[in-house]
C-alpha positions as CSV (number, residue, x, y, z in Angstrom):
1,X,7.5,-14.4,-7.4
2,X,6.9,-11.6,-4.6
3,X,3.6,-9.9,-4.5
4,X,2.8,-6.3,-3.5
5,X,1.4,-4.7,-0.4
6,X,-0.7,-2.1,-1.3
7,X,-0.9,0.3,1.4
8,X,2.1,-1.2,3.6
9,X,4.2,1.1,5.5
10,X,7.6,1.0,6.4
11,X,8.2,1.4,10.4
12,X,11.8,2.2,11.6
13,X,12.3,1.1,15.0
14,X,15.1,2.0,17.8
15,X,17.4,-0.2,19.1
16,X,15.1,-0.7,22.1
17,X,12.1,-1.4,19.8
18,X,10.3,2.2,19.7
19,X,9.2,3.6,17.1
20,X,11.5,6.6,15.3
21,X,10.2,10.0,16.2
22,X,11.1,13.7,16.2
23,X,11.9,14.8,19.6
24,X,12.9,18.3,19.0
25,X,13.8,21.0,16.2
26,X,16.1,23.9,17.0
27,X,17.7,26.5,14.4
28,X,21.3,25.6,14.0
29,X,24.3,26.6,11.9
30,X,25.0,24.2,9.1
31,X,27.7,21.7,10.0
32,X,30.9,21.4,7.6
33,X,30.4,18.7,5.3
34,X,26.7,18.4,5.3
35,X,25.2,18.4,1.7
36,X,22.9,21.3,0.6
37,X,22.1,23.7,-1.9
38,X,23.3,26.7,-1.0
39,X,22.4,29.8,0.7
40,X,19.7,30.4,-1.4
41,X,17.8,27.8,-4.2
42,X,15.5,29.1,-6.3
43,X,14.9,32.3,-4.7
44,X,14.5,30.8,-1.3
45,X,16.8,31.1,1.5
46,X,18.1,28.0,3.7
47,X,16.7,27.7,6.9
48,X,18.7,25.0,8.8
49,X,17.3,22.9,11.9
50,X,19.2,20.1,14.2
51,X,16.7,17.6,14.7
52,X,17.0,15.2,17.4
53,X,15.3,11.8,16.9
54,X,14.7,8.8,18.8
55,X,18.0,7.0,18.2
56,X,19.8,9.9,16.4
57,X,20.0,13.0,14.9
58,X,19.7,14.9,11.6
59,X,20.1,18.1,9.9
60,X,17.1,19.6,8.5
61,X,17.4,22.5,5.4
62,X,14.3,24.0,4.2
63,X,13.9,25.9,1.0
64,X,10.1,26.8,1.1
65,X,8.4,23.6,-0.1
66,X,11.8,21.7,-0.8
67,X,13.3,20.3,1.8
68,X,16.9,18.5,2.2
69,X,18.0,16.0,5.2
70,X,21.4,15.1,6.2
71,X,21.6,11.7,8.5
72,X,23.6,8.9,9.3
73,X,21.8,5.6,10.5
74,X,18.4,7.0,11.4
75,X,16.2,7.8,8.7
76,X,13.8,11.0,9.6
77,X,10.4,9.8,9.7
78,X,9.3,12.6,7.1
79,X,11.9,10.7,4.6
80,X,10.6,7.5,5.6
81,X,6.7,8.3,5.0
82,X,7.7,9.3,1.3
83,X,9.7,6.4,0.6
84,X,8.1,3.6,-1.4
85,X,9.5,1.4,-4.5
86,X,12.0,3.1,-6.0
87,X,10.8,4.5,-9.5
88,X,14.3,5.7,-10.5
89,X,17.8,4.7,-9.2
90,X,20.8,6.7,-10.7
91,X,24.2,7.6,-9.7
92,X,25.4,11.1,-8.6
93,X,29.0,12.3,-8.0
94,X,30.1,9.9,-4.8
95,X,26.6,8.3,-4.5
96,X,23.6,6.6,-5.6
97,X,20.0,8.1,-5.5
98,X,16.7,6.2,-4.9
99,X,13.9,8.2,-6.0
100,X,10.1,7.2,-5.2
101,X,7.1,9.2,-5.8
102,X,4.2,9.0,-3.1
103,X,1.3,9.6,-5.6
104,X,0.5,13.2,-5.0
105,X,1.9,13.7,-1.6
106,X,5.6,14.4,-2.3
107,X,8.7,13.0,-3.9
108,X,11.7,11.7,-2.0
109,X,15.3,11.6,-3.9
110,X,17.1,9.6,-1.2
111,X,21.2,9.7,-1.8
112,X,23.5,7.2,0.0
113,X,27.0,8.2,0.5
114,X,30.0,6.4,1.8
115,X,29.8,9.0,4.9
116,X,26.2,9.5,5.2
117,X,22.7,9.7,3.6
118,X,21.2,12.9,2.3
119,X,17.4,13.1,0.8
120,X,15.4,15.9,-0.7
121,X,11.8,16.2,-0.4
122,X,9.6,17.9,-2.8
123,X,6.4,18.6,-1.1
124,X,5.1,20.5,-4.0
125,X,5.8,20.9,-7.6
126,X,6.7,17.9,-10.0
127,X,9.4,15.2,-9.7
128,X,11.8,16.8,-11.9
129,X,12.2,19.6,-9.5
130,X,13.5,17.1,-6.9
131,X,15.5,14.9,-9.2
132,X,17.0,18.1,-10.2
133,X,18.1,19.4,-6.7
134,X,19.4,15.9,-5.7
135,X,21.6,16.6,-8.6
136,X,22.9,19.8,-7.4
137,X,23.6,18.8,-3.7
138,X,27.1,20.1,-2.6
139,X,29.2,20.0,0.6
140,X,28.9,22.9,2.7
141,X,32.4,24.5,3.7
């Protein structure tokens, strides 16, 4: 039997052994094929940013306290910080979701698809809002 490691945090390293970190963020157009919640979600306009990371890049779409990330192999630090042991695992069309609840800090619903990953971070509100949002993700045209 494996024992838990309370307080342990995952650290993602680049191919050169350096911790993954954000290098830059800039406003961007939403790339076709990105998963998002539409131009507005629950009355909040989408704000799109291209994020450069050590070892890769990601797209960050903010809807107020709800954030959608699109990434491939390098997990954005904000997603990794909220990841824990999945409390809920379920299917959505074309993918699998692992939801983790970071006790009062936030919720992450991390969806894996054949062509990449999307994560919905709920930085406020309850976990149901985040779970519902990941189920509503759709591809940008």
